[in-house]
N, C-alpha and C positions, 0 to 999 in steps of 0.2 A: 425586400430586406429579410423577410422571414425565411426564405429559401436558403439564404446564406448563413443562417444562424448556426448550423451544424459545424461549419468550418471555423467559426470565430474562436473557439478555445485553442485552436492551433495558430491562426493568423495573428490574433491579438498579442500573445506573448512573444511570437516571432518578431513582429514589427517593433514592439517596445524593446525587446532584447537587443536588436540591431541598433536602435537609436541610442540606448544606454551604453553599448560597447563602443560606438563611434565617438561618443562624448565622454570618454573615460576620464578626462582631466577636468570635467565640469564640477560645479559646486555640489557638494554632498547633499545639501538640502533639496536641490532640484531633483537629483536622482531619487531621493527618498519619496518625494511627492509623486514622481512619475511611477515608481515601483509600486507604492501602496495604491495609487489611483488605478493602475492597470490591473492589479490583483482584485481590487474591489469591483471593477468592471467585469472581470472574469467570474466573480461570484454571482453578479446579476445575470450574466449570460447562462451560467450553470443552472440557476433557478428557472430561467425561461426554458431551458432544455428539459429539465425534469417535468415541468408542466406540460410541455409538448409530448414527451414520451409517456406520460401517465395515462394517456388515452389507450395505450396498448398497441398503437400503430408503429411499425418499424419503418423508418425513413432513411434516406441516404443522400449523399452529396457526391455527384460524379465530377471529378476534376477534369476540365477541358471538355466536358459533356461527352466523354467516352463512357458508354454505358457498360454495366457489369455483364459478363465477367471479364471483359477485356480491359477496362480502364481502372484507374485508381479511385476507390470509393471510400468515403467516410460514412459509417453506419451508426445511426442513433436508435437505440432501444432503451428499455428501462434500466438494464445493467450499466451500459456505458454512461447514461445520464447520471445515475447514482454515483458512479466513480468520479465523474467530472466535478460534481457538486462536492463530494468529499475532499477532493484535491484542492478545490478553491477555498473551502473553509479552513483546511489545515494551512494552506499557503498564506492566507491573510494573517493568521496568528503568528506565523513564523516571520513574515516580512516586517510586521509592525515591531515585533520583539527585536529584530536585527537593527532596526532604525535607532535603537538606544545606544549603539556604538559598535556592535559586532560587525557591521558592514564596513567599518573603517579599518579593520585589522589587516585587510589585503585589498587588492584592486579588483574592480569589475564585479563586485558581489551582485548588484541588482541586475545587471545584464545577464550574468550566468544563471541567476535565479529564474529569470523569465524564460530562458532557453530550456532550463530543466522542466519548467511547467509545460512548455511546448511539447517536449518529448513524452512526458507522462500523459498528457491529454491526447496526443496522437496515437499512443499505444492503446488507449481506451476506445478510440473512435475508428481505427483502421479496420477495413473489411477484408484484407488479404495478408497472407503470412509474410511476404517479402517486405511490405511496408511496416509490418510489426517489427521486423528485424531493423529496419531503418530508424524507426522511432526509438527502439531500444538503444541503438547506438547514439542517437542525439541525447537522450537523457543520461546515458552513461558518460559521454564526453563532458557534459556540464557537471555531472556529479564528481568526476575526477578532480576538476578544478575547485569545486566547492568544498570537497572533503579536505583539501590541503590549504584552504583559505586561512591566511594568517601564518602559515608555516609551523615549524616545530618538528622535533625529531619523531615524536609519537605519531603525528599526522602523516609525515612523509613515509614512515615505515608501514603504517596501516594502509596508506594510499597505494604504495607499491604492491602489496599483496592483493588489494582490491582490483587494481588495474590488470595485473597478470591473470588473475582468475577470470575476470570478465572478458578479457581478450580471448582466452581459451574457450569460454562459453560462446562468444560471438562466432568463433570458427566452427564450433559444433552446430550452432544455429544455421549457418549457411549450408553446411553439409546436409542437415536434416531437411531444410527447405528444398535443396536440389534433389534429394532422394524422392520427396513427396511430389515435386513437380514432374520428375521423370516418370513416376509411376501413375500419376493421375492426369497429367497434362494441364493442370491449372494450379493457381495459388490463391484464387479467391475462395475464402473459406466456405461460403454458401454454395458455390459451384462444386467445390470438392465434396461437400456433404451429399450433393446430388449424384455425383459420379461414383461415389463409393457404393451406392446401392446397386450398381451394375458393373462392379469391378471384376476384371478377369481374375479367376482364382489363382492363377500363377503369380499374380502381383501382390497377393495378400501378405506374403512374408516380407516383401520389400516395403510396403506401406507400413506394416507393423514395426519394422526396424526404424523407419523414419519417424514414426509417431513416438516411439519410446526414446529415441535420441532427442527429440523435441522436449520430451518430459524431463530429461536430464537438464536441459538448458533452463526450462522454466523452474525446475527444482533448485537450480543454482541461484536464480533471481529471487525465489521465495525463501531461500536459506533452509531447505529441508535437510535432515540428516542423510548422508554424511557430508553435505555440501554447504554447511553453515559456518565453517570455521572462520571465514573472513569477517562475519558480521559483528561479533561482540567488540573486538578491538577497533574496527573501523567506526562503528557508531559511537563508541565511548570517546574516541579521539577527535571526532568531528566537532566543529563549532556548534553551539547549542541550537541555533535556528536551522542549521544544515541537518543535524542529527534528527531534529523534529520533523523536517520535511522528508527525511529518509524513511520515516515511519510508513510512508505510502509506497516506498520502493519495493519492499517485499510483497505488498499487496498487488503490484503490477504482475509479479509472477503468479500469485494466486488467481488474479483475473485471467491471465493467459491460459492457465489450466482449465478454469471454468469455461471460458469462451471456446477454446479449440476442442476440448474433449466432450463438451455437451453439444456443440453445433456440428462438428465434423464427425466425431466418433460416438454419436449418441446411439440410442436403441435401434435406429434405422440402419446402422452400419454393418449389420449381420455379424460375421465372425470377428470383426474389428470393434464391435460395440463394447464400450467401457473397458478397453484394454488397460487403461491406467489405474483402474480402481484398486486391485490388490496391492500394487506398488505404493500408491498414495496412502492407502489405509494403514498398512503396517509401518511405513516410514513415518507417518504422522504420529503414531503412538510412540515410536522410538524417539522422535524429536521432542515430544513432551517430556519423556523421562530424562533425557540428557539436558534439556533446558532447565528442568527443575533442579538438577545437580548444580548447574551453573548459577542459578539464582541463589542457592544456599551457600555456594562457595565465593560469591562476589564480595570483594572487600572495598569496592568503590561504588558510589551511588550511580554514576553514569554507566558503569559496567552492569550493575544490577538491572537498570532499566533496559539495557541492550538485551540481556537474557530474558527479560519479560516480553520483549518483542518476539523472541524465539518461542516463548510459551504461546503467544497469540498465533504464531505461524503454525505450530503443531495443532492447535485447537481448530483453526480454520481448515487445515488440510484434512483433519479428521472428518469435518463436515463434508468436504468434497468426497472423501473415501466412502462415506455412507451412501452416496449416489441416490438421493431421493429428493423430491421437491421440498419436503418439509425440512430436511437437513440443509438444503441450499438456502432456503429462506432464513433459517436460524443463523447460518454462518454469515450471511450478508448483514443481518442485524448486528452480530458480534463484530464484524469487520469495521463497521462505522464506529462503533464504540471504542474498540481497541486502538484504531489508528489515531483518533483524536486524543485519547487519554494518554497513550504512551508518548505522543508528540508533546503534550503538555508537561509530562514528567521530565522529559529531556530539558525543556526550558526551565522548569522549576529547579532541577538539579544544578543548573548554571547559577541561578540566583542564590541558592544555598552555598555553593562553592565560593562565590564572590564575597559573601559576608563571613565566611570562615577563615579567610586569609590563607596562611601557609598550609593548613590542613586540607583546604579545598574540598573535594567531594569524597576523600578517603573516609571510610567508616571507622574513624578513630576519634577519641575525645579531643576537643578543641575549644576555642573561645565561644562564648555564647553569641547568638545572633542578635544583631541590632533590631531586626524585625522578626524575632523568633515566633511571636504569637501568630502573626499573619502567615508566615511561611509554614508553620506547623499545621495550621488549619487547612492550607492548600495541600500539603503533603497528606494529611489525613483523608481528604476527599479523594485525591488521586490514588492512594493506597487501597482504600475500600473499593474504588471503581475497578482498578486493574486486577485486584485479587478475586473479584467476582462475588462480593458480599452485598446482601440487600442493605438499603433499598435502592441502590444505584443500578445502572443499566448492565453492568457486567454480570450481575446475578441473573438477570432476565435472559441475557444472551446465552449463558451457559445452560440455564434451565431448558431453554428451547432446544439446544443441541442435544442435551441428555434425553429429552423427551422424544426426539426424532429418531433415536437409535433403535434398531431392531433388537429383539431379544438376544440374538447371537452377538451383536455388536455391543450391547449393554454390558456383557460380561467383561469386556476389555475396557470400554470407554469410561464407564462410571468410576471404577476404582482409580484409574490412572488420572483422569481429569480432576476428580475431587482431591486426590493426593497431591497433584501439582498445585492446586489452589491452596492447600494447606501449607505446602512448602513456600509458596509465594507470600502467604500471610506471615509466616514465621520470619522470613528474610526481611520483609518490609517493617515488621514490628521491631526487629533488632536494629534496623537502620534508623527508624524513627526515634527509638530510645537513645541511641548513640548521638544522633544529631541534635536532639532537642532537650533531652533530660540529663544526659551525662556530660554534656559540654557546658560547663557553668563556671570554669575557672578563668580568671583574668577579665579584662575589659573587652567589650565587643569592638570589632572593627567598624570604624565610622564610614560604612559604605551604604549609601541610601539606594533605595529601589526606584527606578524610573517608572513613570506611568506607562510608558510603552511596553516595558517588560511585564508589568503586572497585567496589562491588557492581554498580551499574548498568552500568558499562563492561564488567566481566567477564561479567556475565549475558548481555549481547548479543553480545560478541565471542566468547565461549565457545561460542556456537551453531554456529560454523563447524566446529571440530574434532568437536563432538558430532554434527553432521549427517554427517560422514564415517564416524563409528563406526556410526551408525544408517542408513547409506545404503541398505541393503537394504530394511528395512521402510518407510522413507520413500518410496523410489522405487516400491515396490509399491503404496503408498497413492495416490501421484500417478498411477500408471498406471491404477489402477482408477477414479480420479476422472476422468481423461481419457476413458476408455471410457464412463462414465456420462454425461459431458457431451456426447458425440458424437451422442446420440440423444435426442429428447424423449419417447420412449416411457415411461420410468420416471416422469416427471413427470405425463404424461397419465393413466397407470394409477393414480397416487396421488391426484391432485387432481380428475380428471374420469373416474372409473371407468365411468360410463354411456357416455361418448364412446368410451373404449377398448373397451368391450364391443361397441358398435355397429360399431366398425372391425374387430374380430375376426370378427364374424358376416358 
């Protein structure tokens, strides 16, 4: 059974998703039990994978027993295990929250939710570029339907833009994959890393073009400037549990940049080494600046949280642009923090909107909230965490990133990142005062909070104080992950032992 553990994060949601889609007219209660049960099982599998990967050994699962580099392989290392666990934690909070009623706004929510998880997990585990494209398409197809779950003009409009842009990105992805396959003769990322060490100089320009085109695709998924325009409206219009799950979607792009450009285009790649670094570095800083402007200009709580996702994207990409194990370790710690906290804020915004009635999540004066004290306390925790203030994990994540910058990078990163944090604090303070202090006229709407909704919000926002308590072991894991990611040698030894033995001799 243990040898099949690596494939379970893909097979489990696939099978459950098919079952739920086939029984689309079944009882809602049964669908909820199956959906929550499958997501809980996925969390247990993810924990087992992290334990397995924590030894530092890279392992793989060859589908059909076709060995690499010829077959389809799923690769497990520290990074992929961490991302699978993060997805499972986020998904559990989202699906429980949705069981309070959001899943009944449209059809097939739980089946599509599981297929979305299948695509995300597959993207984190796959060992070759073409199947990365395949899993991107799976998660995107599910996300198209989930984004428009429940209908409405705003969702359809945002969904149309989202679909068109991602179809264009998929076309570019295929072109980039074709260029790299034609130039290197392989799509297995580990094998490509080996072949680049002996690449014909005449093909360097072709590989460089394919790699930079791939960077455009991943930048679109991650929402880097100037490819971010689809994100704020799409995330703000999506149903709350869907928007919260989408917090991991930009991280799929971040993961793809980390995986491909460290494994394939690392220091061993000669003239092609770190070719993405200058582009990612400067675009990340520009993304931070533009996201800060969006945060200050937002007049809706959901839109504000969407721009805070962009702030996190810029911060994470800055860590990638610094290109050092210390920066990679810091960005991984911050990635865990920001994914869960922003997901929790999307859920919290929905609860606030439900109790405000007609004013919804618009940052205008409205009726007082029936559960104002509880919601204000949750908002306070989320605001401190996402703005990066002590004593919560956002402060530690940003401190680690700032510390890992070189003197030349500090000149740019310190004032921009700290300035963006100040802008976020100002915007969140203004939002909090409007929602909880200035909204005091009239009687509150008699809308009670469901326990499932409170669990989902608390589950995700509670991750920030928990990360501070567990900062030592978490940062140790991320540091070991960064060191493993900095060299392709563990992957070559695991997937291509004959090549590794030849190199040693």
